[in-house]
C-alpha positions as CSV (number, residue, x, y, z in Angstrom):
1,M,88.5,106.6,106.0
2,I,89.4,109.7,107.9
3,D,88.4,113.0,106.3
4,F,91.0,115.6,107.1
5,A,90.3,118.9,105.6
6,C,90.7,118.4,101.8
7,K,92.0,114.9,101.9
8,E,90.8,111.5,103.0
9,F,93.2,109.0,104.7
10,K,92.8,105.3,105.3
11,I,93.4,104.5,108.9
12,T,96.3,102.2,107.8
13,D,98.0,105.2,106.2
14,V,97.8,107.1,109.5
15,I,99.2,104.1,111.4
16,K,101.9,103.6,108.8
17,C,102.9,107.2,109.0
18,A,102.6,107.5,112.8
19,L,104.8,104.5,113.5
20,N,107.1,105.1,110.5
21,L,106.5,101.7,109.0
22,T,107.2,100.3,105.6
23,R,104.4,98.6,103.7
24,A,105.8,95.2,104.8
25,D,106.0,96.4,108.4
26,L,102.4,97.5,108.2
27,Q,101.3,94.2,106.7
28,V,103.0,92.2,109.5
29,T,101.5,94.5,112.1
30,E,98.0,94.1,110.5
31,Y,98.5,90.4,110.5
32,F,99.1,90.3,114.2
33,L,96.4,92.8,115.0
34,T,93.7,91.1,113.0
35,Q,94.5,87.5,112.6
36,C,97.1,86.2,115.1
37,N,96.7,86.0,118.8
38,E,99.5,83.5,119.4
39,W,103.3,83.2,119.2
40,C,104.6,82.8,115.6
41,N,108.0,82.3,114.1
42,T,109.2,84.1,111.0
43,D,108.5,81.1,108.7
44,C,104.8,81.1,109.9
45,I,104.5,84.8,109.4
46,A,106.0,84.7,105.9
47,K,103.6,81.9,104.9
48,R,100.6,83.7,106.2
49,T,101.4,87.1,104.8
50,G,102.9,86.0,101.5
51,L,106.1,88.1,102.2
52,E,109.7,86.9,101.7
53,L,111.4,85.5,104.8
54,S,114.1,88.1,104.7
55,T,111.5,90.8,104.6
56,I,109.7,89.3,107.6
57,Q,113.0,89.1,109.5
58,R,113.7,92.8,108.9
59,S,110.1,93.7,109.8
60,V,110.0,91.7,113.1
61,K,113.3,93.3,114.2
62,K,112.0,96.8,113.5
63,L,108.6,96.1,115.1
64,T,110.3,94.5,118.2
65,D,112.6,97.6,118.5
66,K,109.5,99.8,118.3
67,D,107.8,97.8,121.0
68,I,105.0,96.7,118.7
69,L,106.0,93.0,118.8
70,I,107.3,91.0,121.7
71,K,110.1,88.5,121.1
72,S,110.5,85.2,123.0
73,Q,113.3,82.6,122.6
74,K,112.2,78.9,122.3
75,N,114.9,76.4,122.9
76,L,114.8,73.5,120.5
77,D,114.9,69.8,121.6
78,G,117.9,69.0,119.3
79,G,119.8,72.1,120.3
80,G,119.7,75.6,119.2
81,Y,116.8,78.0,119.5
82,S,114.1,79.8,117.5
83,Y,112.5,83.2,118.1
84,L,108.8,83.6,118.4
85,Y,106.8,86.8,118.1
86,M,103.5,88.1,119.4
87,I,101.8,91.5,119.2
88,K,102.1,93.7,122.3
89,D,98.9,94.7,124.0
90,K,96.6,96.1,121.3
91,E,95.4,98.9,123.6
92,E,99.0,100.0,124.2
93,I,99.7,100.2,120.5
94,K,96.5,102.2,120.0
95,K,97.6,104.6,122.8
96,M,101.0,104.9,121.2
97,I,99.4,105.8,117.8
98,M,97.0,108.2,119.4
99,D,99.8,109.9,121.4
100,I,101.6,110.5,118.1
101,V,98.5,111.9,116.4
102,H,97.8,114.2,119.4
103,S,101.4,115.5,119.2
104,W,100.7,116.3,115.5
105,V,97.6,118.3,116.6
106,E,99.7,120.1,119.3
107,N,102.3,121.0,116.7
108,I,99.6,122.4,114.4
109,E,98.2,124.4,117.3
110,Q,101.6,125.9,118.0
111,E,102.2,126.8,114.4
112,M,98.7,128.5,114.2
113,E,99.5,130.7,117.3
114,G,101.8,132.8,115.1
115,W,99.1,133.6,112.6
C-alpha cells in the first residue's frame, strides 16, 4: 500500500492508472510480471488467468501497442501461424511507470507554484 496524504493506494491501482489499463489488462500484465517468463499464446493466457479468450485478445493487443508485451509470430507446421506474447523487460516497464509518476509530481509542483 502507498500512503498518499489522506488516501492509501495499492501499487496495482497506481500501475493501472499510470498505464491506463482495464482490470483485465492489469490481470494479464500481473500474470506476465509474476508468473510467466516464457512466450505464451492467447489460449494459454486465457486458461491461466481465467479470462475469456476475446478479453485476452483485446488486452494483448493493447499491451503490445503500449510496449508492455512483445509479440512474435510462430509459423505452424500445417500452415498458418500463431502469435506468442512475452513481457517486455521488467525494468523498462518499471521505468515507464516511474516516469509517469514523476510527471504527476512535476504537474503538482507546477500547480503549487501559483499558490
